[in-house]
N, C-alpha and C positions, 0 to 999 in steps of 0.2 A: 597221189591225190586222194584225200579222204572223201567220204560221202558228201560232206558239206563243202566240197571244193577248196579245201585248205591244202596247200602243198606242204609236205614235210620231208626233211632230209633224214634218212634212216641209215644207221651204221649197225650191221648185224654180223653175227658169227655163228658157226655150227660145230658141234662135236660129233664125230663119226668114227666108225671102225670098219676095216675091210673084213667082211664076213666070208666072202667067197673069192679068194685070190685069183682063181682061174677065170671066173666071170669078170672080175675086175680087170684083169690083164687083157682079155679079149675085147671088152667093151670100151675101155678108156686108155689102156696101155700103160699109163704111169700116173703118179700122184699129182703132178702139175696139171695134167689134163682133167683129172678127176675134180680137183679144186675149182677149175674154171667152169666145168659142167655144173657142179654143185652151186657155184655162185649164181649162175644163170637161173637155175631152178629156184633157189632161195629168193632171188630178186623177184621172179615172176609170182611166186606164192605169197610173198609179203605184199606185193602190189594188189594181188587178187583179194586177199583177206582185208587189208587195211582200207582198200578202196570201198568196202561195203560198210565201213564204220565212220561215225562222227569223230571229230578230233577229241571231244571230251572222253569218249570211251578209250581212246588210245593212252590217255594219261590217268585213267581211273583203275579201279580194282579189276575191271574186265580185261586188262592188258594180259594177265597170265593166261586167261582163257583163250585169247587170240593167239598167243605164242604157242599154246598147245595145239591149236588147229593148224598153224603154219608148220610146226614140227611134224605133225601127222602127214600133211600133204607132201612135204619134201621127202620124208622117209619112204612114202609109197613109190615115188618115182626113182629114188636112189637105189631101190632094190634091183633094178635092171642093171646096175653097175657092180653088183656084189657088195654094196655098201649098206651098213646099218647106221642111220642117222639117229643119234641119241638125243640131241637137243638142239634147238635153234633159239638164239636169244638176240634181243636188240640192245646193243650197248648204249646207243644214244639216238634220240629222235628230236630233231630241232626244226623249228620253222625258219624259212628263209627270212632275211632281214625285212623285206617289204611286208611279208605276212605278219611278222612280229610287231612291226610298227602299226599296222592296220588293226591288229587285235588289241594292242595296247591303247590305241586311240578309242576303239569301241568300248573297251573296259572302262577307260577314263570317263567317256561320255555317260556310260551306264551308272558309274559311281556318282558322277555329278548330278545326274537326274534323280537318283535315289536320295542323295543328300538334300536336294531341293524339296523332294516330296516329304522327307522326314521333317525338314524345317517348317514346311507349310503345315503339316499335320500338328507339329508342336506348337506353332503360332495359333492355330485354330483351337487346340485344346487350352492353350494359355488364355486366349480371349474368352472362351467359354467359362473357364474358372474365374477369371477377373469379373466377367459380367455377373456370374452367380454371386461372387463375393460382394460386388457393389450393391446388388439387389438386397442381399442379406444385411449389409451395413445400413442401407436406406431404411429397411424395415425396423432394425434395432433402434436407429436414431428416432424414427417416427414414434415407435413405442415409448422410447425414453421421454420424448417431448410430451407425448400424451399423458404419461404417468406424472411428469413434472407439473403439467397444467392442472391435472386432477388434484395432485398434492397441494399445489399453490392455492387452488380454489378452496380446497378443504381448510387450508391454513387461514386463508382470508375469511372464510365463513366462521371458523372458530374464533378468530380474533374479533370479528364484528359481534359475535355472540357474547364474547367476554366483555367487550365495550358496552354492548346493550344491557347486559346484566348489571355491569358496574353503574351505568347511568340510571338504571331503574332503581338500584338500591341506594345510590348516593349521587344524585345529579350534580351537587355542588363540588364534591371531590373529583368527579369525572371531569367537570369543567376546569378545575384547578390542574389536574393531571395533563389535560390537553394544552392548557396555557403554558405549563412548564416545558412541554415538548416544543412549543412554538418559540419560547425564549431560548431554548438550547440551540435550535436551528438558526435563529436570527441573530443572537447576541454572543453565543459562546463558541460556535463551531468555526470561527475564523472568517465568517462572511464579511466582505467589504461593502456590502450594500448599506446605504444610508437610509434611515427611516425618519420621516418628518411627521410627527404625531403630536396631537394635543396632550398635555399632561393628564387630562381627565379622560383620555381615550380608553375604550373597553380593553385595548391591548394591555394597558398598565393596571388593570383592576386589582391584580394581586400584589402590586408593588407597595400598595399602601397598607397600613395597619388594619383598616376596616375589612379589606379583602381577605386578609389572612385569618382574621377572627371568624369570618363566616365558615372557613374550612375547619379551623381548629376547635371551634365550639362543639363540633360533633365528636 
């Protein structure tokens, strides 16, 4: 059991040599007994060291440091058997199926939560950008309309000035010009509106020869 209460299944092995045959024979008698005694020591030392560590440390770069500590602890006790322990290694460390499923579910939950947070942050950023863009567009449109109104006003003013100047210089020609515009709108532009007017109406003043003479005589 690791420090964070996670159960793990460990498969380990040890490399050793018999350094003192006499002590070895007196203490354990033969290799089979020595292997059994070493297995018990290794099991106890692995439990002692791994039980002080979190699961994350067991699968990280700290693993080599942990194995060095286990090797040192096992070698210290194995000296009493005339044995030198060279190395202790973990071949495999697995989680029981129940623990694996629990960890997988927790990881899945964490990833789902993180994904939701990322989506929420992305949506918030997107809304901020959209709001800023909408505001900028509104400002641009307002400025464009303002400029258009100013330009239109300046154009209308210039047009009125031109008309006023023309009227001041030649009132009769100006009146003729405006009458031509009225004729174009009423009679030439395809309008289907019917006009009921007297032949001597002011509207027809330039239809007659006398009206044109007033303009042409200048």
